[in-house]
C-alpha positions in Angstrom: 0.0 0.0 0.0 1.2 3.5 -0.9 0.7 6.2 1.8 1.4 9.9 1.6 2.6 11.5 4.9 3.1 14.8 3.2 1.8 16.3 -0.1 3.1 19.2 -2.3 0.9 21.7 -4.1 -2.3 20.6 -5.7 -2.4 20.1 -9.4 -4.8 23.0 -10.1 -2.5 25.4 -8.3 0.5 24.2 -10.3 -1.6 24.5 -13.5 -2.4 28.2 -12.7 1.2 29.0 -12.0 2.3 27.3 -15.2 -0.2 29.4 -17.2 1.1 32.6 -15.7 4.7 31.6 -16.6 3.7 30.7 -20.2 2.0 34.1 -20.8 4.9 36.1 -19.3 7.5 34.2 -21.4 5.4 34.5 -24.6 5.2 38.3 -24.2 9.0 38.6 -23.6 9.9 36.4 -26.6 7.6 38.3 -28.9 9.0 41.6 -27.8 12.7 40.6 -28.2 11.8 39.2 -31.6 10.4 42.6 -32.7 12.7 45.0 -30.9 16.0 43.1 -30.4 18.7 44.8 -28.3 16.3 47.5 -27.1 13.9 45.0 -25.6 16.8 42.9 -24.2 18.2 45.9 -22.4 14.8 46.9 -21.0 14.1 43.5 -19.5 17.7 43.3 -18.1 17.1 46.6 -16.4 13.7 45.5 -15.1 14.6 42.0 -13.8 18.3 42.3 -13.0 18.9 46.0 -12.6 21.7 45.6 -15.1 22.4 47.8 -18.1 26.1 47.9 -19.0 27.4 49.6 -22.1 28.1 46.2 -23.6 26.6 42.9 -22.4 29.6 41.0 -23.9 32.6 40.9 -21.6 35.9 42.1 -23.1 39.2 40.2 -22.6 40.2 42.7 -19.9 36.9 42.2 -18.0 37.4 38.4 -18.3 40.9 38.6 -16.9 39.7 40.8 -14.1 37.2 38.1 -13.1 40.0 35.5 -13.2 42.1 37.6 -11.0 39.3 37.9 -8.5 38.7 34.2 -8.3 42.2 33.3 -7.2 44.6 30.4 -8.0 43.0 27.8 -5.7 39.5 28.3 -7.1 40.9 28.2 -10.6 42.6 24.9 -9.7 39.3 23.5 -8.4 37.5 24.6 -11.5 40.1 23.0 -13.7 39.7 19.7 -11.7 35.9 19.7 -12.2 36.2 20.5 -15.9 38.8 17.7 -16.3 36.3 15.2 -14.9 33.5 16.4 -17.1 35.7 16.6 -20.2 37.0 13.1 -19.6 33.6 11.5 -19.3 32.3 13.5 -22.3 35.2 12.1 -24.3 34.4 8.6 -23.2 30.9 9.1 -24.3 32.0 10.6 -27.6 34.2 7.5 -28.3 31.0 5.4 -28.3 29.7 7.5 -31.3 31.1 6.0 -34.5 30.6 6.9 -38.1 29.4 3.9 -40.0 29.3 2.8 -43.7 28.2 -0.6 -45.0 27.3 -2.2 -48.3 23.8 -3.5 -47.4 23.0 -4.9 -50.8 25.4 -5.4 -53.8 26.3 -1.9 -55.0 24.3 -0.1 -52.3 26.3 1.8 -49.7 24.5 3.2 -46.6 26.2 5.2 -43.8 25.9 7.9 -41.2 28.2 10.7 -40.1 28.2 12.3 -36.6 28.3 16.0 -37.2 28.5 18.6 -34.4 26.1 21.5 -34.6 27.7 24.8 -35.8 26.7 27.1 -32.9 25.3 26.7 -29.4 24.0 29.2 -26.8 24.7 28.0 -23.2 22.6 29.5 -20.5 24.2 29.5 -17.0 21.8 30.3 -14.2 23.2 32.6 -11.5 20.6 34.9 -10.1 20.4 33.3 -6.6 23.7 31.5 -6.6 26.7 31.8 -8.9 26.2 28.3 -10.5 29.6 28.0 -12.3 29.1 24.2 -12.5 26.5 24.7 -15.2 29.1 26.3 -17.3 31.2 23.2 -17.1 28.3 21.0 -18.1 27.4 22.9 -21.2 30.5 24.6 -22.5 33.0 21.8 -21.8 30.7 19.2 -23.3 29.9 21.3 -26.4 33.7 21.8 -26.8 34.3 18.0 -26.7 31.6 17.5 -29.3 33.3 19.9 -31.7 30.8 22.7 -31.7 32.2 25.6 -33.8 30.9 28.6 -31.9 29.9 28.6 -28.3 28.4 31.6 -26.6 27.2 31.9 -23.0 24.7 34.0 -21.1 24.6 34.3 -17.3 22.9 37.0 -15.2 24.8 39.4 -13.0 25.3 38.3 -9.4 24.9 41.1 -6.8 25.1 43.7 -9.5 28.2 42.6 -11.2 29.5 39.7 -13.5 29.9 36.7 -11.2 33.7 36.1 -11.3 33.5 32.3 -10.8 30.9 31.9 -13.5 33.0 34.0 -15.9 36.1 31.9 -15.0 34.3 28.7 -15.7 32.9 29.9 -19.0 36.3 31.1 -20.1 38.3 28.1 -19.0 35.6 25.8 -20.5 36.2 27.3 -23.9 33.4 29.8 -24.5 34.0 32.0 -27.5 31.9 34.9 -26.3 30.6 35.6 -22.8 27.6 37.7 -22.2 26.3 39.0 -18.8 22.6 38.6 -19.5 20.1 36.6 -17.6 16.6 35.1 -17.7 14.2 34.9 -20.7 15.9 37.9 -22.3 19.2 36.1 -22.4 17.8 32.9 -23.8 15.8 34.9 -26.4 18.8 36.8 -27.5 20.8 33.7 -28.1 18.0 31.9 -29.9 16.6 34.7 -32.0 19.6 37.0 -32.4 19.7 40.8 -32.0 21.7 43.6 -33.6 24.7 42.7 -31.4 24.2 39.0 -30.6 24.3 36.5 -33.4 21.7 33.8 -33.2 22.7 30.2 -32.4 21.4 26.9 -33.8 20.8 25.4 -30.3 20.1 26.3 -26.7 21.3 24.3 -23.7 21.5 24.7 -20.0 19.2 24.6 -17.0 17.2 27.4 -15.4 14.2 28.4 -13.5 10.6 27.9 -14.6 10.8 30.9 -16.9 14.0 29.8 -18.6 12.6 26.3 -19.1 9.4 27.7 -20.6 11.4 30.0 -22.9 13.3 27.0 -24.2 10.0 25.1 -24.7 8.5 27.9 -26.7 11.6 28.5 -28.8 12.0 24.8 -29.7 11.6 24.5 -33.4 13.1 27.9 -34.2 16.2 26.5 -32.5 17.2 23.1 -31.1 17.2 22.6 -27.4 18.9 20.0 -25.2 15.9 19.2 -23.0 13.5 20.9 -20.5 15.7 21.3 -17.4 14.4 23.1 -14.4 13.4 23.8 -11.8 15.5 21.3 -9.9 13.9 18.1 -8.6 15.2 15.5 -6.2 13.9 12.1 -5.0 15.5 10.3 -2.1 14.7 6.6 -2.0 15.8 5.1 1.4 15.2 2.3 3.8 16.2 1.7 7.4 19.8 1.2 6.5 20.2 5.0 6.7 19.0 7.6 9.1 16.8 10.7 9.0 19.7 13.1 9.3 21.3 11.9 6.1 18.0 11.8 4.2 17.1 15.3 5.4 20.5 16.7 4.3 20.0 15.2 0.8 16.5 16.6 0.5 17.4 20.1 1.6 20.6 20.1 -0.4 18.5 20.2 -3.6 15.5 22.1 -2.2 17.8 25.1 -1.7 17.9 25.6 -5.5 14.6 27.5 -5.4 11.2 27.8 -3.7 9.6 25.8 -6.6 12.0 22.8 -6.3 10.2 19.6 -5.4 12.0 17.3 -2.8 10.5 13.9 -2.2 11.3 11.1 0.2 10.2 7.6 -0.9 10.7 4.9 1.7 9.4 1.5 3.0 10.0 2.6 6.6 7.4 4.8 8.3 9.9 5.2 11.2 12.5 6.6 8.8 9.9 8.8 7.1 8.9 10.5 10.4 12.5 10.8 11.6 13.3 12.5 8.3 10.4 15.0 8.5 11.5 15.9 12.1 15.1 16.2 11.0 14.2 18.5 8.1 12.6 20.9 10.4 15.6 20.8 12.7 18.1 21.4 9.9 16.0 24.3 8.6 16.8 26.1 11.9 20.5 26.1 11.1 20.8 25.9 7.3 22.0 29.3 5.9 19.7 28.8 2.9 16.7 27.8 5.0 14.5 30.6 3.6 14.5 29.1 0.1 14.9 25.5 1.1 12.2 25.7 3.7 9.7 27.2 1.3 10.5 24.5 -1.3 10.0 21.8 1.3 6.8 23.2 2.8 5.2 23.9 -0.6 6.6 21.1 -2.8 8.0 18.5 -0.5 6.4 15.0 -0.3 6.9 12.0 1.9 5.7 8.7 0.5 5.7 5.3 2.4 5.4 2.0 0.5 5.3 -1.6 1.7 7.7 -3.1 -0.8 10.6 -2.2 -3.0 8.4 -3.1 -6.0 6.0 -0.4 -5.0 8.9 2.0 -4.5 10.0 1.4 -8.1 6.5 1.9 -9.4 6.1 5.2 -7.6 9.6 6.4 -8.5 9.0 5.7 -12.2 5.7 7.6 -12.0 7.5 10.6 -10.4 10.3 10.4 -13.1 12.5 12.7 -11.0 15.5 14.6 -12.3 17.8 13.4 -9.5 17.3 10.1 -7.7 19.4 9.4 -4.6 19.1 5.7 -3.6 20.2 4.7 -0.1 18.9 1.2 0.4 20.1 -2.3 1.3 20.5 -3.1 -2.4 20.8 0.1 -4.5 21.4 -1.9 -7.7 17.9 -3.2 -7.4 16.7 0.3 -8.4 19.4 0.6 -11.1 18.2 -2.7 -12.7 14.5 -2.0 -12.4 13.8 1.8 -12.7 13.3 3.2 -16.1 12.4 6.9 -15.6 15.0 9.1 -14.0 17.5 11.9 -15.0 20.4 10.5 -13.1 20.8 7.9 -10.3 23.1 8.3 -7.3 23.6 4.9 -5.8 24.5 4.3 -2.2 25.1 6.6 0.8 28.7 7.3 -0.2 27.6 9.4 -3.1 25.0 12.2 -3.4 23.5 14.6 -5.9 25.9 17.3 -5.1 28.8 15.3 -6.4 27.1 15.0 -9.7 26.0 18.6 -9.7 29.5 19.9 -9.2 32.5 17.7 -9.9 32.2 13.9 -10.4 32.1 14.0 -14.2 28.5 13.1 -15.3 26.4 16.0 -16.6 24.1 17.8 -14.2 21.7 19.2 -16.9 18.9 16.7 -16.6 15.2 16.2 -17.5 12.5 17.6 -15.2 8.7 17.7 -15.1 8.5 14.0 -16.1 10.6 14.5 -19.2 12.7 11.6 -17.9 9.9 9.4 -19.3 11.3 10.1 -22.8 14.8 11.6 -22.6 18.0 11.4 -20.7 20.1 14.4 -19.7 22.6 16.6 -21.6 25.6 14.7 -22.9 28.1 15.0 -25.8 25.6 13.3 -28.2 23.1 16.1 -27.8 25.4 18.4 -29.6 25.9 16.0 -32.5 23.6 15.3 -35.5 23.7 11.8 -36.8 23.1 12.3 -40.5 22.6 9.5 -43.0 23.8 9.2 -46.6 23.2 6.8 -49.4 25.2 5.8 -52.5 24.2 3.5 -55.3 27.3 2.3 -57.2 25.9 0.5 -60.2 23.0 0.5 -62.6 22.2 -3.1 -61.5 21.9 -2.0 -57.9 19.6 1.0 -58.9 17.4 -1.5 -60.8 17.2 -3.8 -57.8 16.1 -1.1 -55.4 14.1 0.8 -58.0 11.7 -2.0 -58.9 10.7 -2.3 -55.3 10.5 1.4 -54.9 8.3 1.8 -58.0 5.7 -0.8 -56.7 5.7 0.7 -53.2 5.2 4.2 -54.5 2.2 2.9 -56.5 0.7 1.5 -53.4 0.8 4.9 -51.8 -0.4 6.8 -54.9 2.8 8.9 -55.1 3.1 9.4 -58.8 6.1 11.8 -58.6 8.0 9.5 -56.3 7.3 6.6 -58.6 8.6 8.5 -61.6 11.9 9.1 -59.7 12.4 5.3 -59.7 10.8 4.6 -63.1 13.0 7.0 -65.1 16.1 5.1 -63.8 14.4 1.7 -64.5 13.7 2.7 -68.1 17.3 3.9 -68.6 18.9 0.9 -66.9 16.7 -1.9 -68.2 14.4 -2.4 -65.3 10.6 -2.9 -65.2 8.5 -0.1 -63.7 5.8 -1.4 -61.3 
């Protein structure tokens, strides 16, 4: 039996909030499309109180940010980027061009071609999330993307030095200090001073995620990523303190970040709920994490691991932290998740910041149909065909002619038939 000890917001409340977000984003995108830089500047002033002479950072401004960050922080950034680069290269090595002779004289193949340009959004309004720069810029660089630009909002009224350092060290070609929907719109649609890109990537708040959704088709996107979600699956082998820390560690992303505990131990569930309240009295980010927990947190108790898998797949959470007697049971049986973090020795924060897997992951049940950002998202697998002989053209063409006739496609049929007449075949 599945029991809810704590519920988040009701579905009708969430639907109303979503509708408000959609309308706001649609208006901003339309405005940027019509008025370009002028609209971008107005929204930057309105939302971020930021209106520099130039949104793009100069080399001198970038160097100033690097100087502010300091040598130790630069070393730490390089370490994190090395891990992400290494895993992206491992993933890329699994992508192979292919070419085969599938019939005598018929060559089929595909090539893996990186997209030409990418706009990477790096969230940074509440926190300077430099890790998001690693995940998008470094991975795009490994994929071979030709032009990589970045947008991140100002932090406390100035370019965030750590974000700028991460973007620069990751290999960004141009760095813009520009946040929110206006930043995403500028990269996707282009303005007088910002050349449009072919693809948008990166996580963000509900407004950024909605902007990407509305822009999809005009540009490619990686996936819908944000707001942050976390699901902790635990049993009595761990304690409430650890579960609470892992829930609040992700809830602090924002007040709209769902944090869910799924367990087969009611004792652990109640201990965790009490421990969350205790930790909120001492957590420096309790104002945000507490609102996320109180508004969007859930506690679900199941009787069996089978029920836990069922519920977890229905939730399809972005992050799933598994701390049970046999974490591999969930690895082997779950199908809907952004990323798994298996066992109490790891946690979502490792994946968010440094371990090497990508932290841009599907949210809002998108894990039912996609995985997260990886090097393959920046690569188009494009097919080609080559028929070497007249005999091969006749072999394929006779089948093609008859199949086109079945569909009533006269023009398609003639493409085959003209070759059949020339090469001695029989039109269908």
